[in-house]
N, CA, C and O atoms as a MOPAC input file, in Angstrom:
PM7 MOZYME 1SCF
protein

 N    128.11200 1    41.59600 1    17.91700 1
 C    127.38200 1    42.81300 1    17.61400 1
 C    126.21100 1    42.95800 1    18.57900 1
 O    125.56700 1    41.97800 1    18.95300 1
 N    125.95600 1    44.17800 1    18.96600 1
 C    124.86000 1    44.47300 1    19.88600 1
 C    123.51900 1    44.40200 1    19.16900 1
 O    123.45100 1    44.60900 1    17.95700 1
 N    122.45200 1    44.11100 1    19.90700 1
 C    121.12100 1    44.12200 1    19.28700 1
 C    120.76400 1    45.53600 1    18.81200 1
 O    121.22700 1    46.53000 1    19.37100 1
 N    119.93300 1    45.60000 1    17.77300 1
 C    119.55500 1    46.89600 1    17.20200 1
 C    118.90600 1    47.81600 1    18.22400 1
 O    119.15600 1    49.02100 1    18.21500 1
 N    118.07200 1    47.26300 1    19.11100 1
 C    117.38700 1    48.11800 1    20.08300 1
 C    118.38100 1    48.77200 1    21.03800 1
 O    118.18100 1    49.91300 1    21.45400 1
 N    119.44700 1    48.05800 1    21.38800 1
 C    120.45100 1    48.61000 1    22.29500 1
 C    121.28600 1    49.68600 1    21.59200 1
 O    121.62000 1    50.70900 1    22.19000 1
 N    121.61400 1    49.45100 1    20.33900 1
 C    122.32500 1    50.47100 1    19.56300 1
 C    121.45300 1    51.71700 1    19.44200 1
 O    121.94100 1    52.83600 1    19.60500 1
 N    120.16900 1    51.52700 1    19.15900 1
 C    119.24200 1    52.65800 1    19.07200 1
 C    119.15300 1    53.42100 1    20.37600 1
 O    119.11200 1    54.65100 1    20.37300 1
 N    119.12200 1    52.71300 1    21.48400 1
 C    119.06900 1    53.34900 1    22.79900 1
 C    120.33600 1    54.16200 1    23.06100 1
 O    120.26100 1    55.30900 1    23.50300 1
 N    121.47700 1    53.57800 1    22.79400 1
 C    122.75200 1    54.27800 1    23.01200 1
 C    122.84600 1    55.50600 1    22.11400 1
 O    123.22600 1    56.58400 1    22.57100 1
 N    122.50400 1    55.34700 1    20.84700 1
 C    122.57500 1    56.46900 1    19.91200 1
 C    121.57900 1    57.56600 1    20.29200 1
 O    121.89100 1    58.75200 1    20.18600 1
 N    120.39600 1    57.17700 1    20.73000 1
 C    119.40700 1    58.16100 1    21.17300 1
 C    119.87500 1    58.93100 1    22.39100 1
 O    119.65700 1    60.13800 1    22.49400 1
 N    120.51900 1    58.23400 1    23.31200 1
 C    121.06600 1    58.91200 1    24.49300 1
 C    122.16500 1    59.90100 1    24.11200 1
 O    122.22400 1    61.01000 1    24.64100 1
 N    123.02300 1    59.49200 1    23.19900 1
 C    124.09400 1    60.39400 1    22.74200 1
 C    123.48300 1    61.63700 1    22.10300 1
 O    123.91100 1    62.75400 1    22.39200 1
 N    122.49600 1    61.45300 1    21.24600 1
 C    121.84000 1    62.58700 1    20.58700 1
 C    121.14400 1    63.47800 1    21.61000 1
 O    121.28300 1    64.70100 1    21.57100 1
 N    120.40300 1    62.87300 1    22.51400 1
 C    119.67800 1    63.65200 1    23.51700 1
 C    120.58500 1    64.42700 1    24.45000 1
 O    120.26600 1    65.55300 1    24.83100 1
 N    121.70300 1    63.84300 1    24.82100 1
 C    122.62000 1    64.50900 1    25.74700 1
 C    123.46300 1    65.58800 1    25.08300 1
 O    123.91800 1    66.51600 1    25.75200 1
 N    123.67600 1    65.47800 1    23.78100 1
 C    124.56500 1    66.44000 1    23.12100 1
 C    123.85100 1    67.43300 1    22.21600 1
 O    124.49200 1    68.35300 1    21.70900 1
 N    122.54600 1    67.28100 1    21.99300 1
 C    121.83400 1    68.13700 1    21.03600 1
 C    121.90400 1    69.61300 1    21.40500 1
 O    122.14800 1    70.45100 1    20.53700 1
 N    121.69800 1    69.94400 1    22.65800 1
 C    121.64300 1    71.35000 1    23.04300 1
 C    122.93100 1    71.84900 1    23.68800 1
 O    122.96400 1    72.94300 1    24.25100 1
 N    123.97100 1    71.06000 1    23.60700 1
 C    125.28300 1    71.51200 1    24.06800 1
 C    126.02100 1    72.14300 1    22.89400 1
 O    125.74100 1    71.81800 1    21.74000 1
 N    126.95200 1    73.03300 1    23.17400 1
 C    127.68300 1    73.65900 1    22.06600 1
 C    128.75000 1    72.73200 1    21.46800 1
 O    129.90200 1    73.12400 1    21.28300 1
 N    128.34500 1    71.52200 1    21.17900 1
 C    129.20100 1    70.54100 1    20.51000 1
 C    128.37200 1    69.92100 1    19.38700 1
 O    127.15300 1    70.09400 1    19.34700 1
 N    129.00600 1    69.22300 1    18.50400 1
 C    128.29500 1    68.62000 1    17.38000 1
 C    127.65700 1    67.29900 1    17.80100 1
 O    128.34800 1    66.30000 1    17.99800 1
 N    126.33100 1    67.30700 1    17.93500 1
 C    125.64800 1    66.06100 1    18.28600 1
 C    125.77100 1    65.05300 1    17.14800 1
 O    125.88900 1    63.85200 1    17.38900 1
 N    125.74300 1    65.53600 1    15.91700 1
 C    125.88800 1    64.64100 1    14.77000 1
 C    127.27300 1    64.00300 1    14.75900 1
 O    127.41400 1    62.81000 1    14.49000 1
 N    128.27800 1    64.79600 1    15.04900 1
 C    129.63900 1    64.26000 1    15.11500 1
 C    129.77600 1    63.19300 1    16.17800 1
 O    130.42700 1    62.17100 1    15.96300 1
 N    129.16100 1    63.43200 1    17.32800 1
 C    129.21200 1    62.43700 1    18.39500 1
 C    128.46500 1    61.16700 1    17.99500 1
 O    128.91900 1    60.06000 1    18.28400 1
 N    127.31500 1    61.32700 1    17.32600 1
 C    126.58400 1    60.14200 1    16.87700 1
 C    127.40900 1    59.33800 1    15.87900 1
 O    127.42600 1    58.10800 1    15.93200 1
 N    128.08600 1    60.02300 1    14.97900 1
 C    128.91800 1    59.33000 1    13.99000 1
 C    130.05800 1    58.58500 1    14.68000 1
 O    130.35400 1    57.44100 1    14.33400 1
 N    130.69800 1    59.23200 1    15.65600 1
 C    131.78700 1    58.57400 1    16.38800 1
 C    131.29400 1    57.34200 1    17.14800 1
 O    131.91700 1    56.28100 1    17.09200 1
 N    130.17300 1    57.48900 1    17.85900 1
 C    129.63300 1    56.36500 1    18.63200 1
 C    129.19800 1    55.24500 1    17.68900 1
 O    129.43500 1    54.07000 1    17.97200 1
 N    128.56400 1    55.59800 1    16.57400 1
 C    128.15300 1    54.57900 1    15.60300 1
 C    129.36200 1    53.80700 1    15.08700 1
 O    129.30500 1    52.58900 1    14.91900 1
 N    130.44400 1    54.51800 1    14.84100 1
 C    131.66200 1    53.85500 1    14.36900 1
 C    132.23300 1    52.93400 1    15.44900 1
 O    132.67600 1    51.82400 1    15.15500 1
 N    132.22000 1    53.40200 1    16.69900 1
 C    132.71300 1    52.56600 1    17.80200 1
 C    131.86700 1    51.30700 1    17.98300 1
 O    132.38400 1    50.25000 1    18.34300 1
 N    130.55900 1    51.42700 1    17.72900 1
 C    129.65400 1    50.28700 1    17.86700 1
 C    129.57700 1    49.45100 1    16.59400 1
 O    128.82200 1    48.48100 1    16.52200 1
 N    130.37200 1    49.83800 1    15.58000 1
 C    130.35000 1    49.16100 1    14.28400 1
 C    128.95800 1    49.20400 1    13.65600 1
 O    128.51700 1    48.24200 1    13.02700 1
 N    128.28000 1    50.32400 1    13.83500 1
 C    126.94200 1    50.55400 1    13.28700 1
 C    127.10600 1    51.47400 1    12.08500 1
 O    127.08300 1    52.69700 1    12.22300 1
 N    127.27200 1    50.88100 1    10.91000 1
 C    127.56700 1    51.65000 1     9.70400 1
 C    126.64400 1    51.22000 1     8.57800 1
 O    125.86700 1    50.27700 1     8.72500 1
 N    126.73200 1    51.90200 1     7.48100 1
 C    125.95100 1    51.54200 1     6.30900 1
 C    124.64100 1    52.29900 1     6.23400 1
 O    124.44300 1    53.31300 1     6.90300 1
 N    123.75400 1    51.78100 1     5.40300 1
 C    122.47600 1    52.43800 1     5.14900 1
 C    121.63700 1    52.55900 1     6.40900 1
 O    121.01800 1    53.59700 1     6.64600 1
 N    121.60800 1    51.50300 1     7.22300 1
 C    120.83200 1    51.54700 1     8.46800 1
 C    121.28400 1    52.69700 1     9.35400 1
 O    120.45300 1    53.41900 1     9.90500 1
 N    122.57500 1    52.87100 1     9.49500 1
 C    123.11900 1    53.92900 1    10.34600 1
 C    122.78000 1    55.30100 1     9.78800 1
 O    122.41300 1    56.20400 1    10.53900 1
 N    122.89900 1    55.46200 1     8.48900 1
 C    122.60100 1    56.74800 1     7.86200 1
 C    121.13700 1    57.11200 1     8.03400 1
 O    120.81700 1    58.24400 1     8.39600 1
 N    120.24900 1    56.16800 1     7.77900 1
 C    118.81400 1    56.41900 1     7.94200 1
 C    118.49800 1    56.74000 1     9.39600 1
 O    117.71500 1    57.64900 1     9.67200 1
 N    119.09000 1    56.01600 1    10.31700 1
 C    118.86100 1    56.27200 1    11.73800 1
 C    119.28400 1    57.68900 1    12.10200 1
 O    118.54500 1    58.39500 1    12.78900 1
 N    120.45800 1    58.11400 1    11.65200 1
 C    120.95700 1    59.45400 1    11.96700 1
 C    120.04200 1    60.53400 1    11.39800 1
 O    119.78800 1    61.53900 1    12.06200 1
 N    119.54600 1    60.33900 1    10.18200 1
 C    118.64500 1    61.31400 1     9.56800 1
 C    117.33700 1    61.39700 1    10.34300 1
 O    116.85000 1    62.49400 1    10.61400 1
 N    116.76600 1    60.25700 1    10.70100 1
 C    115.49900 1    60.23900 1    11.43200 1
 C    115.65500 1    60.89100 1    12.80400 1
 O    114.78100 1    61.64300 1    13.23400 1
 N    116.74800 1    60.61300 1    13.48700 1
 C    116.98400 1    61.22100 1    14.80000 1
 C    117.14100 1    62.73100 1    14.66400 1
 O    116.61600 1    63.47900 1    15.48900 1
 N    117.84900 1    63.18600 1    13.64600 1
 C    118.00700 1    64.62900 1    13.42900 1
 C    116.66100 1    65.27800 1    13.11300 1
 O    116.37200 1    66.36300 1    13.61800 1
 N    115.84000 1    64.64000 1    12.29500 1
 C    114.50900 1    65.17500 1    11.99800 1
 C    113.65000 1    65.23800 1    13.25500 1
 O    112.88700 1    66.18500 1    13.44300 1
 N    113.77500 1    64.23600 1    14.11000 1
 C    113.05000 1    64.25300 1    15.38000 1
 C    113.47400 1    65.41300 1    16.25600 1
 O    112.63400 1    66.04200 1    16.90000 1
 N    114.75300 1    65.70300 1    16.29200 1
 C    115.25900 1    66.83400 1    17.07500 1
 C    114.74100 1    68.15400 1    16.52400 1
 O    114.33700 1    69.03300 1    17.28500 1
 N    114.75300 1    68.29400 1    15.20800 1
 C    114.24600 1    69.51400 1    14.57900 1
 C    112.76000 1    69.68000 1    14.87500 1
 O    112.31500 1    70.78000 1    15.20200 1
 N    111.99800 1    68.61300 1    14.76600 1
 C    110.56400 1    68.66700 1    15.04500 1
 C    110.30400 1    69.05700 1    16.49700 1
 O    109.39600 1    69.84200 1    16.77100 1
 N    111.07900 1    68.52300 1    17.41800 1
 C    110.91800 1    68.86200 1    18.83400 1
 C    111.16200 1    70.34800 1    19.07500 1
 O    110.42500 1    70.97800 1    19.83300 1
 N    112.17800 1    70.90800 1    18.44700 1
 C    112.47200 1    72.33900 1    18.59900 1
 C    111.33600 1    73.17800 1    18.01900 1
 O    110.93300 1    74.17100 1    18.62400 1
 N    110.81700 1    72.79100 1    16.85900 1
 C    109.71000 1    73.52800 1    16.24400 1
 C    108.47900 1    73.48900 1    17.14300 1
 O    107.81500 1    74.51100 1    17.31600 1
 N    108.16600 1    72.33700 1    17.71400 1
 C    107.00100 1    72.22200 1    18.59600 1
 C    107.16800 1    73.09500 1    19.83200 1
 O    106.23900 1    73.80200 1    20.22200 1
 N    108.33500 1    73.05200 1    20.44600 1
 C    108.57000 1    73.82300 1    21.66800 1
 C    108.51800 1    75.32500 1    21.39100 1
 O    107.98300 1    76.08100 1    22.20200 1
 N    109.05800 1    75.76000 1    20.27300 1
 C    109.14300 1    77.18900 1    19.97300 1
 C    108.13400 1    77.63700 1    18.91700 1
 O    108.36500 1    78.63200 1    18.23000 1
 N    107.02000 1    76.91800 1    18.77800 1
 C    106.02200 1    77.18500 1    17.74300 1
 C    105.53200 1    78.63300 1    17.76800 1
 O    105.57200 1    79.31400 1    16.74300 1
 N    105.07700 1    79.10400 1    18.91400 1
 C    104.53600 1    80.47000 1    19.00200 1
 C    105.61200 1    81.50400 1    18.70000 1
 O    105.36000 1    82.46900 1    17.97800 1
 N    106.78700 1    81.31300 1    19.23700 1
 C    107.87900 1    82.25500 1    18.99300 1
 C    108.26200 1    82.25900 1    17.50900 1
 O    108.55200 1    83.31500 1    16.94700 1
 N    108.26300 1    81.10000 1    16.88400 1
 C    108.59100 1    81.00400 1    15.46400 1
 C    107.60300 1    81.80800 1    14.63000 1
 O    108.00400 1    82.56800 1    13.74800 1
 N    106.30700 1    81.64100 1    14.90900 1
 C    105.29200 1    82.38700 1    14.16500 1
 C    105.40900 1    83.88700 1    14.40000 1
 O    105.22200 1    84.67400 1    13.47200 1
 N    105.71500 1    84.29300 1    15.63200 1
 C    105.83800 1    85.73000 1    15.89600 1
 C    107.05400 1    86.31800 1    15.18100 1
 O    107.00000 1    87.45400 1    14.71200 1
 N    108.13200 1    85.57300 1    15.09400 1
 C    109.31500 1    86.04200 1    14.36700 1
 C    108.99900 1    86.19100 1    12.87900 1
 O    109.49600 1    87.10600 1    12.22100 1
 N    108.17800 1    85.29500 1    12.35700 1
 C    107.80100 1    85.35100 1    10.94600 1
 C    106.72600 1    86.40100 1    10.67600 1
 O    106.38200 1    86.65800 1     9.52200 1
 N    106.19400 1    87.00800 1    11.74200 1
 C    105.19300 1    88.05900 1    11.58400 1
 C    103.78000 1    87.55600 1    11.40700 1
 O    102.90800 1    88.31500 1    10.98200 1
 N    103.52800 1    86.30100 1    11.71900 1
 C    102.18700 1    85.73100 1    11.60500 1
 C    101.46500 1    85.93900 1    12.92400 1
 O    101.97500 1    85.57700 1    13.98500 1
 N    100.26900 1    86.52700 1    12.85500 1
 C     99.49200 1    86.76300 1    14.08000 1
 C     98.57700 1    85.57500 1    14.32600 1
 O     97.97000 1    85.03000 1    13.40400 1
 N     98.49400 1    85.18700 1    15.59500 1
 C     97.64100 1    84.03600 1    15.92000 1
 C     96.28100 1    84.47800 1    16.38500 1
 O     95.43400 1    83.64200 1    16.70000 1

């Protein structure tokens, strides 16, 4: 089995490379996790945290646009 840090690095790369492509980044993470035998609670928590990080990054990048769409004046 690979060390946890290496699995995290590989999974992070998969998420980063596929997040903004018109493919399922979550599906790719699940496939890679299965190939690396990274399953169970640790894998599920990792996938959730990575997805939350991606959502947070999008919110930060598009913060002003998000507020303008919601009609909030800055």
